[in-house]
matplotlib code that plots the C-alpha trace (Angstrom):
import matplotlib.pyplot as plt

x = [18.0, 14.6, 14.6, 18.0, 16.8, 13.9, 16.2, 18.3, 15.2, 14.1, 17.5, 17.8, 14.3, 15.2, 18.6, 17.1, 13.8, 14.7, 15.8, 12.0, 11.9, 14.8, 13.6, 10.1, 11.2, 11.3, 8.2, 6.1, 7.3, 3.9, 3.2, 5.8, 3.4, 1.5, -1.5, -1.9, -5.1, -4.4, -7.1, -6.8, -6.8, -3.4, -1.7, 1.2, -0.3, 2.7, 5.0, 2.4, 2.0, 5.9, 6.3, 3.6, 5.2, 8.6, 7.1, 5.0, 7.8, 10.1, 7.8, 6.7, 10.4, 11.2, 8.2, 9.6, 13.0, 11.3, 9.4, 12.5, 14.5, 12.4, 9.7, 11.4, 10.7, 8.5, 5.0, 1.8, 0.0, -2.6, -2.0, 0.2, 2.2, 5.7, 7.1, 10.3, 10.7, 13.9, 15.7, 18.9, 18.6, 15.9, 18.0, 15.5, 12.8, 14.7, 15.4, 11.5, 10.8, 13.6, 12.2, 8.6, 10.0, 11.8, 8.9, 6.4, 9.2, 9.1, 5.5, 4.7, 7.3, 6.1, 2.3, 3.4, 5.6, 2.8, 0.6, -1.2, -2.1, -0.3, -3.2, -3.7, -0.1, -0.1, -3.1, -2.2, 1.9, 2.6, 1.0, 2.9, 5.5, 2.8, 1.0, 3.8, 5.0, 1.7, 1.3, 4.8, 3.7, 0.8, 2.9, 5.3, 2.3, 1.0, 4.3, 6.2, 9.3, 8.2, 5.2, 3.1, 4.9, 3.0, 6.3, 7.2, 3.8, 4.3, 7.6, 6.4, 3.8, 6.2, 8.3, 5.3, 4.0, 7.5, 7.3, 3.7, 4.0, 6.9, 5.1, 2.0, 4.2, 7.0, 6.1, 9.4, 11.4, 13.2, 14.7, 16.0, 16.1, 19.2, 21.4, 24.9, 26.8, 30.5, 31.6, 32.0, 34.8, 32.5, 31.9, 35.3, 35.3, 31.8, 33.0, 30.4, 27.5, 27.3, 28.1, 31.3, 31.0, 30.2, 26.7, 25.9, 27.3, 24.9, 22.2, 23.2, 25.3, 23.2, 26.6, 27.5, 24.1, 23.4, 20.3, 20.7, 18.5, 19.9, 18.8, 20.4, 22.2, 20.7, 17.4, 18.0, 20.4, 19.9, 23.1, 24.9, 28.2, 27.4, 26.3, 22.7, 23.6, 25.6, 23.6, 23.8, 23.1, 22.0, 22.6, 21.7, 23.5, 24.5, 27.3, 28.4, 25.6, 26.0, 22.3, 18.8, 18.2, 21.4, 24.9, 25.5, 28.8, 29.7, 28.9, 29.7, 31.9, 34.0, 33.9, 32.5, 34.2, 32.1, 31.2, 28.9, 25.8, 25.5, 23.9, 25.5, 24.2, 26.1, 26.6, 27.9, 27.9, 26.2, 25.3, 21.8, 22.3, 18.9, 20.6, 23.2, 22.3, 23.3, 22.2, 23.7, 20.8, 23.3, 24.4, 20.9, 20.2, 23.4, 22.5, 18.8, 20.3, 22.5, 19.7, 19.3, 22.9, 24.8, 28.3, 31.3, 32.2, 34.0, 31.6, 31.1, 29.6, 28.4, 27.3, 25.3, 28.4, 28.8, 31.8, 32.5, 34.4, 35.4, 36.2, 38.0, 35.8, 32.8, 30.4]
y = [71.6, 70.3, 72.2, 71.0, 67.4, 67.9, 69.0, 65.9, 63.8, 65.1, 64.5, 60.9, 60.2, 61.2, 59.3, 56.1, 55.9, 57.4, 54.1, 53.2, 55.8, 54.7, 51.2, 51.8, 54.4, 51.7, 49.6, 52.8, 55.0, 55.9, 57.7, 60.2, 61.3, 64.3, 63.9, 60.1, 59.0, 56.0, 53.8, 52.9, 49.3, 49.9, 51.2, 49.3, 48.2, 46.3, 49.2, 51.7, 49.6, 49.3, 52.9, 53.5, 51.0, 52.6, 56.1, 55.0, 53.2, 56.1, 58.8, 56.8, 56.3, 60.0, 60.9, 58.6, 60.2, 63.6, 62.5, 61.3, 64.5, 67.4, 66.8, 64.9, 66.2, 68.9, 69.0, 69.3, 72.6, 74.6, 75.6, 78.5, 80.5, 81.5, 84.3, 82.7, 84.6, 86.3, 83.2, 82.1, 84.9, 83.0, 79.9, 77.6, 78.9, 78.0, 74.6, 74.0, 75.0, 72.6, 69.6, 70.4, 70.5, 67.4, 65.5, 66.5, 65.5, 62.1, 61.9, 63.0, 60.8, 57.7, 58.2, 58.8, 55.9, 53.6, 54.8, 57.6, 60.6, 63.9, 65.4, 62.7, 62.7, 66.4, 66.3, 63.3, 63.5, 67.1, 68.2, 65.6, 68.0, 70.3, 67.4, 65.7, 69.0, 70.2, 67.8, 68.7, 72.3, 71.4, 69.0, 72.3, 74.3, 72.0, 71.4, 73.8, 75.3, 75.3, 76.9, 76.9, 78.8, 80.7, 81.3, 77.7, 76.7, 79.4, 78.2, 74.5, 75.8, 77.5, 74.5, 72.2, 75.0, 75.4, 72.0, 71.9, 75.2, 74.1, 70.7, 72.6, 75.3, 73.2, 69.7, 69.4, 70.8, 73.6, 75.1, 72.6, 73.2, 72.2, 71.8, 71.8, 71.7, 72.2, 72.3, 75.9, 77.6, 78.7, 75.1, 74.6, 77.8, 77.0, 74.6, 72.0, 74.6, 73.8, 70.2, 67.9, 65.6, 66.2, 64.6, 67.0, 70.0, 69.1, 69.1, 72.2, 74.6, 76.7, 78.6, 75.5, 75.3, 76.7, 76.5, 76.7, 77.2, 75.6, 75.9, 74.4, 77.3, 75.9, 76.7, 80.3, 80.9, 77.8, 76.8, 73.9, 74.5, 74.0, 70.5, 70.1, 69.3, 72.4, 74.7, 78.2, 78.3, 80.9, 80.4, 81.7, 81.3, 83.0, 83.1, 84.4, 82.7, 81.3, 81.4, 81.7, 85.4, 86.5, 85.3, 83.9, 84.9, 81.7, 78.0, 75.6, 78.1, 78.9, 82.1, 82.3, 84.7, 87.7, 87.7, 89.5, 87.9, 88.3, 86.8, 85.4, 85.7, 83.3, 82.8, 79.4, 76.6, 73.1, 70.0, 68.7, 64.9, 64.1, 65.4, 62.9, 59.8, 56.3, 52.8, 51.6, 51.0, 51.4, 54.9, 56.1, 55.3, 57.2, 60.1, 60.2, 60.2, 63.1, 65.2, 67.7, 67.9, 70.7, 70.1, 72.1, 74.8, 78.1, 80.6, 84.3, 85.7, 88.9, 89.6, 91.8, 93.5, 94.9, 92.6, 90.7, 87.5, 84.7, 81.0, 78.6, 75.8, 76.5, 74.1]
z = [16.5, 15.4, 12.0, 11.0, 11.8, 9.5, 6.7, 7.2, 7.1, 3.8, 2.3, 3.5, 2.4, -1.2, -1.0, 0.3, -1.6, -5.0, -6.2, -6.6, -9.1, -11.2, -11.1, -12.4, -15.3, -18.2, -17.1, -16.9, -19.6, -20.6, -17.3, -18.4, -21.1, -19.5, -22.3, -21.3, -19.7, -17.6, -16.5, -12.9, -13.9, -15.4, -12.1, -11.2, -7.7, -6.6, -7.3, -5.4, -2.5, -2.2, -2.4, 0.1, 2.5, 2.1, 2.8, 5.7, 7.5, 6.9, 8.0, 11.3, 12.0, 11.5, 14.0, 16.4, 16.2, 16.5, 19.6, 21.2, 20.3, 19.8, 22.2, 25.0, 28.1, 26.7, 28.3, 26.4, 26.4, 24.8, 20.9, 21.0, 18.1, 17.7, 15.2, 14.3, 11.0, 11.7, 13.2, 11.5, 8.9, 7.4, 6.7, 8.3, 6.0, 3.0, 4.8, 5.4, 1.7, 0.6, 2.6, 1.2, -2.3, -2.1, -0.6, -3.2, -5.9, -4.5, -4.1, -7.6, -9.2, -7.0, -8.3, -12.0, -12.1, -10.5, -13.5, -12.3, -14.7, -14.3, -12.6, -10.2, -9.2, -8.8, -6.4, -4.1, -4.6, -5.5, -2.3, -0.2, 1.2, 2.5, 4.0, 5.8, 7.3, 8.6, 11.4, 12.6, 12.7, 14.9, 17.2, 17.8, 18.6, 21.5, 23.1, 25.5, 24.2, 20.8, 18.9, 15.8, 13.3, 10.4, 8.7, 8.7, 7.1, 4.7, 3.7, 3.4, 1.1, -1.1, -1.4, -2.6, -4.8, -6.5, -7.5, -8.6, -10.4, -12.5, -13.3, -14.6, -16.5, -18.0, -17.4, -15.8, -12.9, -14.9, -11.7, -9.4, -5.6, -4.0, -0.9, 0.0, 3.2, 4.4, 7.9, 8.9, 10.6, 13.2, 14.6, 15.9, 18.0, 19.5, 22.2, 20.7, 20.5, 16.9, 17.3, 17.8, 14.8, 11.2, 11.5, 14.6, 12.5, 9.8, 12.3, 14.4, 12.2, 9.8, 8.7, 6.9, 4.9, 1.4, -0.7, -4.5, -7.5, -10.7, -14.1, -17.4, -19.2, -22.6, -21.3, -20.7, -23.9, -26.4, -27.9, -29.3, -27.7, -24.1, -22.7, -21.7, -18.2, -17.4, -15.1, -13.7, -10.0, -7.4, -3.8, -0.5, 2.7, 6.1, 8.4, 11.8, 13.6, 17.1, 17.9, 16.4, 16.9, 18.3, 19.0, 22.4, 24.2, 25.9, 26.1, 28.9, 30.5, 27.4, 25.8, 22.0, 19.5, 18.8, 15.0, 12.7, 11.4, 7.6, 4.5, 1.2, -2.1, -4.3, -8.2, -9.3, -12.0, -11.3, -12.8, -13.7, -13.2, -14.8, -18.3, -18.1, -20.2, -19.2, -19.7, -16.4, -13.8, -11.1, -12.3, -13.0, -9.0, -8.2, -10.4, -9.1, -5.7, -6.5, -8.1, -5.4, -4.1, -5.4, -6.8, -5.8, -8.3, -8.7, -7.0, -6.6, -3.4, -2.6, 1.1, 3.3, 4.6, 1.0, 0.1, -3.2, -2.7, -5.1, -4.5, -6.8, -5.2, -3.2, -1.6]

ax = plt.figure().add_subplot(projection="3d")
ax.plot(x, y, z, "-o")
ax.set_aspect("equal")
plt.show()
């Protein structure tokens, strides 16, 4: 369950802390200019320290939660490794990358809004996803039952690199990495193994997770017909999983239905919330909080069982 908790923590961090970015946009508009050279004396120290306090408190709180859940009753041991690359059909790796991408996004925008240059913000903020996740991998490596995973570390690196690379190439996030969740049909048949409530399902049921890469259609085929906020979105998911590497057959004395584990490749539409203009500060906060949440839309699926399937609405 530890990796699902990490995903939820990343999403909550974005939703809770993103208003700091929205509230600082007007006062630090000069920081949006990637060519601007901003003197350290012009840094909005009040905003910077406020953001730092928020992040520190949230990170410490998250570590305490992890200590009480992931590592509870787990004895310390010498550093050891765990190759979990095949687990959950790589869904957890997409989750690691998403978490690191999100944290790098937050770190970069904090520092830009506080008055730092693009280069400074990329160095100290764009790498935040990797920096925050690395200690957790080490903690995994020195506790029995877990292990240091090079696959997880690689996924964290990819997440931060995806953010940094786009800022360097396009000076924006042309492709946005998004997440969606819907309670799967498997949760009801698992006798609690995949959770007994919606929150527990989010933490324990990877069958309900989907990860998306959304890009505005006008960036691919420039036109004056489609709105700038309309996106094409490529997604990845997996289903049929009652376990990390293989499916269990029973849980707490109750038989679990036998299913086929398979991957899903998805094609859908989406909305880039950052392209919707509004003068309302409240709506700005709401739209920023939705930035990396995929919106339900008609979707096409091709899966590893060789089947095509369409949905009028899919999340």
